[in-house]
Backbone as CSV, one residue per row, in Angstrom:
resi,resn,N_x,N_y,N_z,CA_x,CA_y,CA_z,C_x,C_y,C_z
1,MET,-14.996,-31.692,-1.810,-15.051,-30.504,-2.583,-13.711,-29.747,-2.428
2,LYS,-13.212,-29.274,-3.555,-11.971,-28.558,-3.559,-12.078,-27.215,-2.851
3,GLN,-11.099,-26.953,-2.067,-11.077,-25.694,-1.260,-10.040,-24.752,-1.864
4,ARG,-10.119,-23.468,-1.561,-9.273,-22.415,-2.150,-7.817,-22.656,-1.909
5,PHE,-7.419,-23.291,-0.821,-6.005,-23.382,-0.391,-5.578,-24.844,-0.291
6,ASP,-6.191,-25.779,-0.998,-5.774,-27.092,-1.043,-4.351,-27.195,-1.576
7,ASN,-3.488,-27.927,-0.965,-2.085,-28.089,-1.354,-1.246,-26.827,-1.265
8,LYS,-1.746,-25.810,-0.574,-0.952,-24.602,-0.352,-0.448,-24.555,1.080
9,VAL,0.643,-23.876,1.231,1.309,-23.716,2.540,1.328,-22.242,2.939
10,ALA,0.922,-21.861,4.160,0.903,-20.476,4.565,1.623,-20.300,5.844
11,ILE,2.332,-19.088,5.964,2.895,-18.677,7.246,2.070,-17.486,7.634
12,VAL,1.608,-17.434,8.929,0.933,-16.259,9.478,1.625,-15.819,10.679
13,THR,2.118,-14.640,10.652,2.730,-14.101,11.886,1.757,-13.356,12.787
14,GLY,1.997,-13.368,13.991,1.041,-12.723,14.938,-0.242,-13.515,14.968
15,ALA,-0.075,-14.832,14.960,-1.298,-15.725,14.929,-1.854,-16.048,16.279
16,GLY,-1.233,-15.515,17.366,-1.830,-15.558,18.684,-2.787,-14.437,18.848
17,CYS,-3.103,-14.077,20.052,-4.051,-12.962,20.309,-3.782,-12.498,21.706
18,VAL,-3.920,-11.138,21.996,-3.725,-10.679,23.312,-4.850,-10.948,24.291
19,GLY,-5.937,-11.468,23.816,-7.093,-11.863,24.625,-7.860,-12.971,23.979
20,GLU,-8.983,-13.290,24.583,-9.875,-14.264,23.963,-10.659,-13.718,22.722
21,GLY,-10.947,-14.504,21.851,-11.674,-14.013,20.647,-10.840,-13.955,19.429
22,TRP,-11.384,-13.210,18.390,-10.783,-13.294,17.056,-9.992,-12.040,16.731
23,GLY,-8.719,-12.090,17.109,-7.799,-11.099,16.539,-7.568,-11.369,15.109
24,ASN,-6.905,-10.383,14.476,-6.545,-10.551,12.989,-5.812,-11.791,12.689
25,GLY,-4.653,-11.971,13.351,-3.818,-13.099,13.018,-4.409,-14.405,13.308
26,ARG,-5.070,-14.547,14.450,-5.762,-15.797,14.779,-6.810,-16.153,13.757
27,ALA,-7.651,-15.227,13.434,-8.665,-15.466,12.418,-8.153,-15.818,11.008
28,ILE,-7.076,-15.162,10.705,-6.387,-15.470,9.400,-5.895,-16.856,9.372
29,ALA,-5.197,-17.262,10.355,-4.542,-18.578,10.391,-5.682,-19.658,10.405
30,VAL,-6.721,-19.504,11.203,-7.742,-20.502,11.242,-8.529,-20.581,9.909
31,ARG,-8.776,-19.404,9.349,-9.611,-19.455,8.077,-8.794,-20.066,6.973
32,LEU,-7.463,-19.790,6.900,-6.628,-20.484,5.908,-6.677,-21.960,6.053
33,ALA,-6.580,-22.429,7.266,-6.593,-23.900,7.523,-7.976,-24.441,7.227
34,GLU,-9.034,-23.699,7.501,-10.388,-24.186,7.133,-10.534,-24.263,5.665
35,GLU,-9.834,-23.447,4.874,-9.892,-23.519,3.439,-8.889,-24.417,2.834
36,GLY,-8.250,-25.299,3.672,-7.386,-26.350,3.114,-5.916,-26.095,3.206
37,ALA,-5.467,-24.925,3.660,-4.007,-24.694,3.675,-3.360,-25.386,4.820
38,SER,-2.049,-25.768,4.700,-1.220,-26.117,5.808,-0.614,-24.827,6.320
39,VAL,-0.788,-24.553,7.628,-0.463,-23.327,8.185,0.620,-23.419,9.259
40,LEU,1.691,-22.554,9.159,2.619,-22.367,10.161,2.161,-21.079,10.925
41,ALA,1.605,-21.244,12.088,1.108,-20.137,12.925,2.233,-19.636,13.883
42,VAL,2.557,-18.393,13.716,3.795,-17.852,14.340,3.380,-16.757,15.341
43,ASP,3.995,-16.789,16.533,3.810,-15.794,17.518,4.939,-15.943,18.526
44,ARG,5.168,-14.808,19.266,6.277,-14.955,20.294,5.736,-15.623,21.602
45,ASP,4.478,-15.760,21.771,3.827,-16.324,22.911,3.203,-17.661,22.671
46,SER,3.803,-18.768,23.138,3.324,-20.078,22.849,1.945,-20.374,23.426
47,GLU,1.644,-19.708,24.615,0.241,-19.886,25.174,-0.804,-19.261,24.269
48,ARG,-0.563,-18.169,23.645,-1.516,-17.612,22.733,-1.713,-18.500,21.545
49,LEU,-0.684,-19.139,21.048,-0.777,-20.041,19.936,-1.624,-21.261,20.340
50,ALA,-1.461,-21.723,21.537,-2.272,-22.883,22.008,-3.750,-22.473,22.024
51,GLN,-4.092,-21.227,22.355,-5.481,-20.794,22.352,-6.034,-20.769,20.876
52,THR,-5.143,-20.390,19.993,-5.555,-20.344,18.625,-5.888,-21.812,18.140
53,LEU,-5.114,-22.766,18.505,-5.377,-24.139,18.107,-6.690,-24.593,18.748
54,GLU,-6.982,-24.221,19.982,-8.228,-24.611,20.630,-9.462,-24.079,19.849
55,LEU,-9.332,-22.869,19.280,-10.408,-22.263,18.592,-10.570,-22.747,17.215
56,ALA,-9.529,-23.475,16.664,-9.464,-23.790,15.269,-10.369,-25.087,14.989
57,GLY,-10.780,-25.818,16.022,-11.653,-26.947,15.812,-11.008,-27.986,14.984
58,GLU,-11.782,-28.550,13.956,-11.167,-29.594,13.167,-10.031,-29.191,12.286
59,ALA,-9.975,-27.826,12.030,-8.883,-27.284,11.214,-7.586,-27.327,11.911
60,ARG,-7.488,-27.598,13.195,-6.209,-27.489,13.930,-5.269,-28.570,13.469
61,SER,-5.753,-29.654,12.823,-4.878,-30.664,12.312,-3.928,-30.201,11.172
62,ARG,-4.331,-29.019,10.591,-3.530,-28.431,9.472,-2.686,-27.254,9.928
63,ILE,-2.692,-27.010,11.230,-1.935,-25.934,11.805,-0.726,-26.426,12.690
64,LYS,0.473,-25.987,12.335,1.644,-26.194,13.247,1.958,-24.825,13.799
65,THR,2.458,-24.805,15.089,2.833,-23.538,15.710,4.315,-23.414,15.752
66,TRP,4.731,-22.068,15.773,6.156,-21.828,15.901,6.282,-20.578,16.690
67,ALA,7.144,-20.568,17.755,7.348,-19.405,18.578,8.638,-18.765,18.289
68,GLY,8.558,-17.376,18.091,9.781,-16.669,17.755,9.542,-15.221,17.638
69,ASP,10.634,-14.458,17.474,10.610,-12.999,17.511,10.669,-12.494,16.055
70,VAL,9.710,-11.822,15.509,9.722,-11.385,14.153,10.613,-10.155,13.966
71,THR,11.203,-9.652,14.982,12.208,-8.573,14.851,13.669,-9.073,14.800
72,SER,13.757,-10.411,14.939,15.101,-11.079,14.850,15.230,-11.751,13.494
73,SER,16.257,-11.255,12.814,16.592,-11.930,11.512,16.938,-13.422,11.708
74,GLN,17.608,-13.752,12.780,17.943,-15.144,12.958,16.686,-15.950,13.228
75,ASP,15.770,-15.470,14.009,14.462,-16.173,14.245,13.674,-16.335,13.004
76,ILE,13.596,-15.360,12.117,12.837,-15.366,10.901,13.405,-16.408,9.912
77,ALA,14.738,-16.414,9.845,15.367,-17.408,8.962,15.002,-18.785,9.390
78,ALA,15.066,-18.937,10.782,14.688,-20.276,11.319,13.205,-20.638,11.008
79,MET,12.306,-19.618,11.107,10.904,-19.809,10.853,10.719,-20.298,9.434
80,ALA,11.307,-19.647,8.478,11.186,-20.018,7.099,11.702,-21.450,6.845
81,ALA,12.832,-21.781,7.423,13.400,-23.113,7.323,12.443,-24.169,7.985
82,ALA,11.879,-23.778,9.115,10.932,-24.733,9.813,9.715,-24.985,8.931
83,CYS,9.262,-23.985,8.252,8.048,-24.142,7.471,8.391,-25.083,6.301
84,VAL,9.458,-24.898,5.613,9.840,-25.787,4.548,10.078,-27.198,4.996
85,GLU,10.753,-27.347,6.170,10.966,-28.652,6.713,9.618,-29.381,6.998
86,ALA,8.652,-28.608,7.504,7.385,-29.229,7.911,6.534,-29.504,6.676
87,PHE,6.497,-28.650,5.769,5.461,-28.678,4.614,6.068,-28.716,3.312
88,GLY,7.325,-28.471,3.097,7.884,-28.615,1.786,8.039,-27.337,0.945
89,ARG,7.300,-26.265,1.308,7.268,-25.033,0.480,6.604,-23.958,1.273
90,ILE,6.577,-22.753,0.669,5.865,-21.659,1.225,5.132,-20.906,0.084
91,ASP,3.783,-20.968,0.119,2.984,-20.332,-0.941,2.445,-18.993,-0.522
92,VAL,2.169,-18.805,0.784,1.535,-17.638,1.199,2.184,-17.136,2.486
93,LEU,2.414,-15.842,2.526,2.988,-15.262,3.758,2.079,-14.118,4.154
94,VAL,1.648,-14.123,5.411,0.743,-13.034,5.921,1.549,-12.424,7.086
95,ASN,1.841,-11.171,6.930,2.550,-10.403,7.967,1.522,-9.586,8.744
96,ASN,1.286,-10.045,9.980,0.176,-9.428,10.802,0.653,-8.782,12.093
97,VAL,1.874,-8.959,12.454,2.388,-8.446,13.752,2.344,-6.974,13.708
98,GLY,1.903,-6.384,14.888,1.880,-4.978,14.992,1.213,-4.480,16.312
99,GLY,1.458,-3.236,16.719,0.876,-2.666,17.877,1.110,-1.164,17.832
100,SER,0.329,-0.419,18.511,0.347,1.022,18.573,0.831,1.569,19.910
101,ALA,1.404,2.730,19.783,1.836,3.529,21.022,1.433,4.924,20.752
102,ALA,0.833,5.520,21.839,0.355,6.916,21.695,1.387,7.899,21.732
103,GLY,1.206,9.073,21.029,2.149,10.131,21.194,2.621,10.656,19.847
104,GLY,2.850,11.972,19.765,3.535,12.524,18.618,5.022,12.634,18.900
105,PRO,5.827,13.380,18.072,7.293,13.450,18.246,7.731,14.032,19.612
106,VAL,6.893,14.971,20.182,7.317,15.547,21.463,7.149,14.555,22.613
107,GLU,5.935,13.874,22.635,5.604,12.993,23.777,6.311,11.588,23.631
108,LEU,6.534,11.168,22.488,7.012,9.752,22.253,8.506,9.692,22.507
109,SER,8.886,8.688,23.271,10.392,8.531,23.519,11.041,7.976,22.258
110,GLU,12.333,8.271,22.089,13.034,7.699,21.005,13.058,6.146,21.097
111,GLU,13.104,5.629,22.244,13.096,4.136,22.415,11.837,3.521,21.959
112,ILE,10.688,4.134,22.241,9.422,3.665,21.749,9.261,3.746,20.239
113,TRP,9.789,4.940,19.700,9.787,5.086,18.304,10.472,3.914,17.616
114,ASP,11.713,3.634,18.093,12.522,2.546,17.463,11.750,1.262,17.580
115,LEU,11.171,0.985,18.763,10.518,-0.283,18.912,9.268,-0.415,17.968
116,GLN,8.491,0.678,17.819,7.417,0.655,16.906,7.877,0.376,15.485
117,ILE,8.869,0.989,15.056,9.348,0.767,13.680,9.892,-0.721,13.502
118,ASP,10.567,-1.210,14.526,11.023,-2.605,14.442,9.877,-3.592,14.426
119,VAL,8.863,-3.467,15.316,7.876,-4.373,15.338,6.896,-4.310,14.209
120,ASN,6.539,-3.102,13.825,5.566,-2.921,12.808,6.028,-2.968,11.372
121,LEU,7.273,-2.477,11.100,7.764,-2.406,9.790,9.047,-3.257,9.444
122,LYS,9.982,-3.229,10.397,11.204,-4.062,10.134,10.857,-5.536,10.097
123,SER,9.804,-5.915,10.888,9.317,-7.306,10.877,8.887,-7.784,9.429
124,VAL,8.216,-6.833,8.741,7.756,-7.222,7.395,8.918,-7.264,6.460
125,PHE,9.931,-6.378,6.606,11.128,-6.453,5.813,11.823,-7.751,6.011
126,LEU,11.982,-8.187,7.293,12.685,-9.412,7.547,11.982,-10.657,7.090
127,THR,10.645,-10.717,7.225,10.002,-11.950,6.707,10.128,-12.018,5.176
128,CYS,9.991,-10.853,4.552,10.145,-10.819,3.103,11.532,-11.213,2.703
129,LYS,12.551,-10.736,3.372,13.964,-11.084,3.158,14.170,-12.526,3.128
130,HIS,13.603,-13.259,4.123,13.916,-14.714,4.261,12.876,-15.610,3.554
131,VAL,11.703,-15.110,3.236,10.664,-15.995,2.610,10.736,-15.782,1.056
132,LEU,10.916,-14.586,0.662,10.944,-14.275,-0.801,11.839,-15.173,-1.617
133,PRO,13.068,-15.518,-1.218,13.928,-16.347,-1.982,13.336,-17.674,-2.254
134,ARG,12.555,-18.203,-1.284,11.949,-19.500,-1.505,10.785,-19.419,-2.462
135,MET,10.067,-18.332,-2.470,8.921,-18.121,-3.388,9.484,-17.908,-4.819
136,LEU,10.623,-17.156,-4.868,11.198,-16.918,-6.220,11.683,-18.178,-6.822
137,ALA,12.243,-19.072,-6.014,12.777,-20.334,-6.470,11.581,-21.203,-7.028
138,GLN,10.455,-21.071,-6.351,9.323,-21.820,-6.811,8.677,-21.202,-8.096
139,GLY,8.864,-19.913,-8.254,8.174,-19.229,-9.340,6.791,-18.777,-9.048
140,SER,6.461,-18.699,-7.709,5.142,-18.368,-7.323,5.052,-18.088,-5.827
141,GLY,4.051,-17.250,-5.483,3.867,-16.903,-4.076,3.007,-15.695,-3.940
142,SER,2.355,-15.601,-2.745,1.509,-14.414,-2.498,1.807,-13.907,-1.038
143,ILE,2.107,-12.646,-0.994,2.366,-12.037,0.313,1.269,-11.005,0.550
144,VAL,0.717,-11.128,1.758,-0.284,-10.155,2.182,0.125,-9.517,3.491
145,ASN,0.353,-8.230,3.451,0.802,-7.471,4.706,-0.394,-6.691,5.281
146,ILE,-0.434,-6.678,6.595,-1.527,-6.001,7.309,-1.007,-4.627,7.759
147,ALA,-1.702,-3.594,7.227,-1.326,-2.200,7.617,-2.403,-1.732,8.523
148,SER,-2.805,-0.459,8.386,-3.898,0.133,9.220,-4.339,1.396,8.583
149,THR,-5.614,1.754,8.786,-6.109,3.054,8.309,-5.291,4.229,8.952
150,SER,-4.609,3.961,10.066,-3.770,5.028,10.608,-2.591,5.372,9.612
151,GLY,-2.279,4.455,8.761,-1.294,4.756,7.713,-1.812,5.536,6.519
152,LEU,-3.153,5.800,6.582,-3.789,6.562,5.435,-4.200,7.940,5.901
153,ARG,-4.699,8.063,7.174,-5.228,9.326,7.665,-5.245,9.338,9.134
154,TRP,-5.581,10.513,9.703,-5.772,10.648,11.115,-7.015,9.847,11.522
155,THR,-6.873,9.047,12.621,-7.892,8.065,13.025,-8.334,8.350,14.426
156,GLY,-8.043,9.541,14.986,-8.644,9.820,16.288,-7.628,10.133,17.357
157,SER,-6.364,9.769,17.215,-5.360,10.065,18.242,-3.992,10.100,17.658
158,ALA,-3.081,10.821,18.286,-1.687,10.951,17.789,-0.934,9.709,18.150
159,GLN,-0.555,9.024,17.076,0.283,7.785,17.274,1.252,7.760,16.106
160,VAL,2.202,8.702,16.175,3.023,8.987,15.058,3.857,7.844,14.532
161,ALA,4.460,7.081,15.444,5.252,5.934,15.036,4.427,4.820,14.374
162,TYR,3.301,4.574,14.977,2.410,3.594,14.490,1.982,4.029,13.025
163,ALA,1.538,5.258,12.861,1.026,5.681,11.620,2.101,5.641,10.499
164,ALA,3.326,6.105,10.906,4.406,6.114,9.945,4.806,4.684,9.587
165,SER,4.879,3.823,10.500,5.243,2.369,10.174,4.178,1.684,9.376
166,LYS,2.919,1.984,9.571,1.909,1.320,8.802,1.783,1.914,7.369
167,ALA,2.129,3.180,7.246,2.215,3.801,5.941,3.414,3.196,5.172
168,GLY,4.452,2.944,5.918,5.607,2.321,5.364,5.304,0.907,4.821
169,ILE,4.496,0.132,5.541,4.094,-1.182,5.014,3.438,-1.115,3.715
170,ILE,2.556,-0.155,3.495,1.799,0.019,2.273,2.833,0.239,1.102
171,GLN,3.758,1.135,1.291,4.696,1.461,0.190,5.705,0.382,0.042
172,LEU,6.185,-0.320,1.070,7.005,-1.435,0.977,6.335,-2.524,0.087
173,SER,5.098,-2.762,0.302,4.325,-3.764,-0.439,4.253,-3.414,-1.853
174,ARG,4.007,-2.167,-2.221,3.907,-1.765,-3.675,5.311,-1.998,-4.352
175,VAL,6.394,-1.537,-3.622,7.719,-1.753,-4.269,8.010,-3.186,-4.525
176,VAL,7.829,-3.994,-3.461,8.214,-5.417,-3.666,7.317,-6.089,-4.748
177,ALA,6.040,-5.635,-4.769,5.097,-6.177,-5.789,5.597,-5.921,-7.202
178,VAL,6.019,-4.727,-7.495,6.486,-4.379,-8.786,7.793,-5.098,-9.155
179,GLN,8.644,-5.126,-8.140,9.992,-5.690,-8.317,9.843,-7.245,-8.703
180,HIS,9.005,-7.925,-8.109,8.936,-9.393,-8.337,7.683,-9.890,-9.060
181,ALA,6.953,-9.018,-9.712,5.772,-9.435,-10.367,6.093,-10.399,-11.515
182,ALA,7.162,-10.108,-12.265,7.508,-10.983,-13.412,8.035,-12.307,-12.977
183,GLN,8.285,-12.491,-11.726,8.733,-13.746,-11.180,7.671,-14.581,-10.506
184,GLY,6.427,-14.120,-10.658,5.237,-14.920,-10.196,4.879,-14.632,-8.732
185,VAL,5.423,-13.612,-8.099,5.094,-13.310,-6.734,4.210,-12.046,-6.643
186,ARG,3.096,-12.223,-5.994,2.123,-11.065,-5.852,2.276,-10.558,-4.393
187,VAL,2.167,-9.254,-4.207,2.242,-8.611,-2.882,1.157,-7.545,-2.756
188,ASN,0.365,-7.701,-1.743,-0.787,-6.746,-1.534,-0.913,-6.479,-0.012
189,THR,-1.718,-5.512,0.258,-1.892,-5.037,1.656,-3.328,-5.000,2.006
190,VAL,-3.714,-5.452,3.189,-5.064,-5.272,3.785,-4.849,-4.188,4.844
191,VAL,-5.861,-3.195,4.803,-5.770,-2.047,5.672,-6.998,-2.057,6.530
192,PRO,-6.934,-2.674,7.739,-8.074,-2.598,8.616,-8.300,-1.286,9.231
193,GLY,-9.557,-1.005,9.513,-9.922,0.142,10.277,-10.109,-0.173,11.774
194,GLN,-11.113,0.472,12.324,-11.255,0.368,13.810,-12.119,-0.864,14.172
195,LEU,-11.544,-2.001,14.233,-12.260,-3.229,14.469,-12.396,-3.454,15.919
196,HIS,-13.352,-4.341,16.260,-13.539,-4.765,17.661,-12.819,-6.079,17.824
197,THR,-11.563,-5.989,18.131,-10.746,-7.189,18.410,-10.393,-7.175,19.933
198,PRO,-9.849,-8.304,20.414,-9.505,-8.372,21.838,-8.506,-7.218,22.302
199,MET,-7.732,-6.703,21.331,-6.791,-5.634,21.686,-7.523,-4.377,22.212
200,VAL,-8.780,-4.221,21.789,-9.535,-3.064,22.318,-9.637,-3.069,23.772
201,GLU,-10.026,-4.246,24.331,-10.276,-4.407,25.773,-8.900,-4.464,26.524
202,THR,-8.002,-5.203,26.011,-6.767,-5.441,26.702,-5.761,-4.367,26.678
203,ARG,-5.771,-3.543,25.674,-4.679,-2.532,25.566,-5.202,-1.163,25.257
204,LEU,-6.025,-1.052,24.247,-6.389,0.307,23.693,-7.249,1.134,24.726
205,ALA,-8.154,0.429,25.446,-8.992,1.191,26.361,-8.175,1.840,27.461
206,LYS,-7.089,1.176,27.874,-6.236,1.756,28.893,-5.474,2.967,28.319
207,GLN,-5.093,2.918,27.056,-4.346,4.025,26.473,-5.291,5.199,26.199
208,ARG,-6.485,4.956,25.809,-7.331,6.035,25.228,-8.382,6.535,26.191
209,THR,-9.025,5.689,26.950,-10.180,6.148,27.780,-9.968,5.716,29.250
210,GLY,-8.806,5.582,29.745,-8.586,5.264,31.082,-9.207,3.955,31.566
211,GLY,-9.334,3.061,30.633,-9.893,1.743,30.845,-11.355,1.578,30.664
212,ASP,-12.035,2.619,30.222,-13.459,2.556,29.937,-13.702,2.003,28.540
213,ILE,-13.995,0.670,28.502,-14.115,0.007,27.251,-15.384,0.465,26.509
214,ASP,-16.445,0.626,27.214,-17.673,1.104,26.479,-17.514,2.472,25.866
215,ALA,-16.798,3.364,26.513,-16.547,4.681,25.997,-15.720,4.620,24.751
216,LEU,-14.686,3.762,24.739,-13.889,3.631,23.605,-14.625,3.070,22.403
217,LEU,-15.422,1.971,22.729,-16.148,1.329,21.670,-17.140,2.400,21.055
218,ALA,-17.778,3.128,21.822,-18.687,4.202,21.364,-17.907,5.200,20.459
219,GLN,-16.802,5.615,20.918,-15.962,6.598,20.044,-15.708,5.989,18.716
220,ARG,-15.244,4.756,18.707,-14.784,4.124,17.449,-16.005,3.884,16.541
221,GLN,-17.113,3.352,17.083,-18.233,3.054,16.242,-18.801,4.338,15.650
222,LYS,-18.745,5.467,16.276,-19.303,6.731,15.826,-18.613,7.132,14.451
223,ARG,-17.404,6.733,14.269,-16.665,7.031,13.038,-17.029,6.254,11.831
224,ILE,-17.768,5.095,12.036,-17.914,4.135,11.014,-19.319,4.363,10.284
225,PRO,-19.375,4.677,9.058,-20.632,4.913,8.354,-21.562,3.629,8.393
226,LEU,-21.006,2.448,8.346,-21.905,1.292,8.408,-22.535,1.152,9.702
227,GLY,-22.058,1.752,10.707,-22.712,1.750,12.031,-22.420,0.573,12.907
228,PHE,-21.452,-0.259,12.594,-21.003,-1.324,13.350,-19.555,-1.567,13.133
229,MET,-18.875,-2.266,14.146,-17.473,-2.636,13.956,-17.308,-4.044,13.521
230,GLY,-16.416,-4.244,12.568,-16.080,-5.556,12.257,-15.147,-6.172,13.235
231,ASP,-14.571,-7.365,12.916,-13.592,-7.947,13.803,-12.532,-8.638,12.917
232,GLY,-11.770,-9.540,13.550,-10.645,-10.141,12.821,-11.100,-10.972,11.687
233,ARG,-12.253,-11.482,11.768,-12.780,-12.356,10.658,-13.003,-11.529,9.402
234,ASP,-13.307,-10.314,9.533,-13.434,-9.378,8.340,-12.099,-9.123,7.665
235,THR,-11.048,-8.967,8.506,-9.704,-8.856,8.002,-9.389,-10.149,7.216
236,ALA,-9.656,-11.250,7.904,-9.319,-12.537,7.332,-9.956,-12.760,6.007
237,ALA,-11.181,-12.351,5.840,-11.833,-12.550,4.549,-11.144,-11.836,3.433
238,ALA,-10.651,-10.608,3.706,-9.876,-9.840,2.680,-8.574,-10.525,2.394
239,VAL,-7.924,-10.999,3.452,-6.619,-11.652,3.292,-6.748,-12.904,2.397
240,LEU,-7.784,-13.708,2.683,-7.920,-14.941,1.960,-8.174,-14.602,0.488
241,PHE,-8.962,-13.600,0.161,-9.178,-13.302,-1.215,-7.843,-12.925,-1.913
242,LEU,-7.082,-11.980,-1.280,-5.864,-11.530,-1.968,-4.837,-12.646,-2.088
243,ALA,-4.829,-13.564,-1.094,-3.845,-14.624,-1.115,-4.192,-15.777,-2.089
244,SER,-5.457,-15.783,-2.456,-5.975,-16.921,-3.305,-5.684,-16.706,-4.761
245,ASP,-5.907,-17.738,-5.545,-5.746,-17.661,-7.019,-6.886,-16.848,-7.633
246,GLU,-7.942,-16.563,-6.916,-8.954,-15.662,-7.400,-8.469,-14.257,-7.619
247,ALA,-7.348,-13.890,-6.909,-6.765,-12.544,-7.080,-5.477,-12.691,-7.910
248,ARG,-5.451,-13.546,-8.835,-4.226,-13.823,-9.633,-3.797,-12.525,-10.399
249,PHE,-4.742,-11.558,-10.746,-4.366,-10.426,-11.496,-4.305,-9.191,-10.597
250,ILE,-4.167,-9.400,-9.292,-4.090,-8.299,-8.370,-2.695,-8.286,-7.655
251,THR,-2.004,-7.221,-7.762,-0.815,-7.055,-6.998,-0.479,-5.558,-6.846
252,GLY,0.291,-5.259,-5.832,0.657,-3.854,-5.574,-0.436,-3.001,-5.140
253,THR,-1.452,-3.508,-4.524,-2.608,-2.649,-4.144,-3.071,-2.979,-2.777
254,GLU,-4.191,-2.292,-2.349,-4.704,-2.436,-0.989,-6.223,-2.675,-0.982
255,ILE,-6.602,-3.364,0.029,-8.078,-3.530,0.310,-8.299,-2.795,1.698
256,VAL,-9.108,-1.893,1.741,-9.349,-1.125,3.023,-10.620,-1.820,3.654
257,VAL,-10.494,-2.244,4.867,-11.578,-2.963,5.581,-11.954,-2.119,6.767
258,ASP,-12.825,-1.149,6.623,-13.071,-0.153,7.621,-14.532,0.338,7.800
259,GLY,-15.415,-0.310,7.090,-16.836,0.093,7.169,-17.117,1.519,6.562
260,GLY,-16.213,2.008,5.767,-16.374,3.283,5.108,-15.767,4.409,5.827
261,MET,-14.976,4.148,6.926,-14.538,5.234,7.761,-13.613,6.159,6.992
262,THR,-12.612,5.659,6.242,-11.696,6.524,5.556,-12.240,7.317,4.418
263,ALA,-13.480,6.904,3.985,-14.119,7.676,2.865,-14.846,8.903,3.392
264,ARG,-14.954,9.095,4.664,-15.534,10.236,5.216,-14.635,11.445,5.187
265,CYS,-15.213,12.597,5.188,-14.399,13.863,5.177,-14.033,14.312,6.614
266,ASP,-14.873,13.922,7.615,-14.587,14.436,9.031,-13.819,13.453,9.767
């Protein structure tokens, strides 16, 4: 039976995960492979990529891993070249790398601000810079960037650099979408809300609730009208739709995956 991504090649950045389970990038890479894509799974941590392969089951045969730094133009150029060498083309690019740091302008150091902008926003600029020419030469391609509801509204804590960088991803995506629409390249954004991914346990609980995971989960779930938290697989479902030919008439827009959180007034 034909699958949505048969004969398609995808790059997914941030395809490892900070802990066990389904982070966004890991879920996206595995789901693309399950739907027939050849996938270059990218992360700076080779061990995390190995864990992604273990969870991929039979689909792992369609996944190759590549370790590199998405804030390095040299590394990203090498990533794009490695994908073409391995698979012959690039049809889908998913930019998933990102992380948050607490604090407003007073509390946040200039160094952390710069790092947040580099990791969350410059990384998207660099992958587009090096992958877009190959898509334009083909006359086709789909880019899906991962932002955050923090780029749309206040989500419970001051994290000014993260919010600004994620808002920047949304507008970058719109501009690139319009610029290259006539050349067959679509660009969209998935905007996840407060999901239950491994990052909650390994990083956010320490930042927000002194390590109390249950307290943080309760805080996050209380904001969600649907009454439960999704996970990386929900992000992946939105990505796969936007990246697929089913979304051929969709570009320059966003899908918010947040259980209704940003629709609330409070």
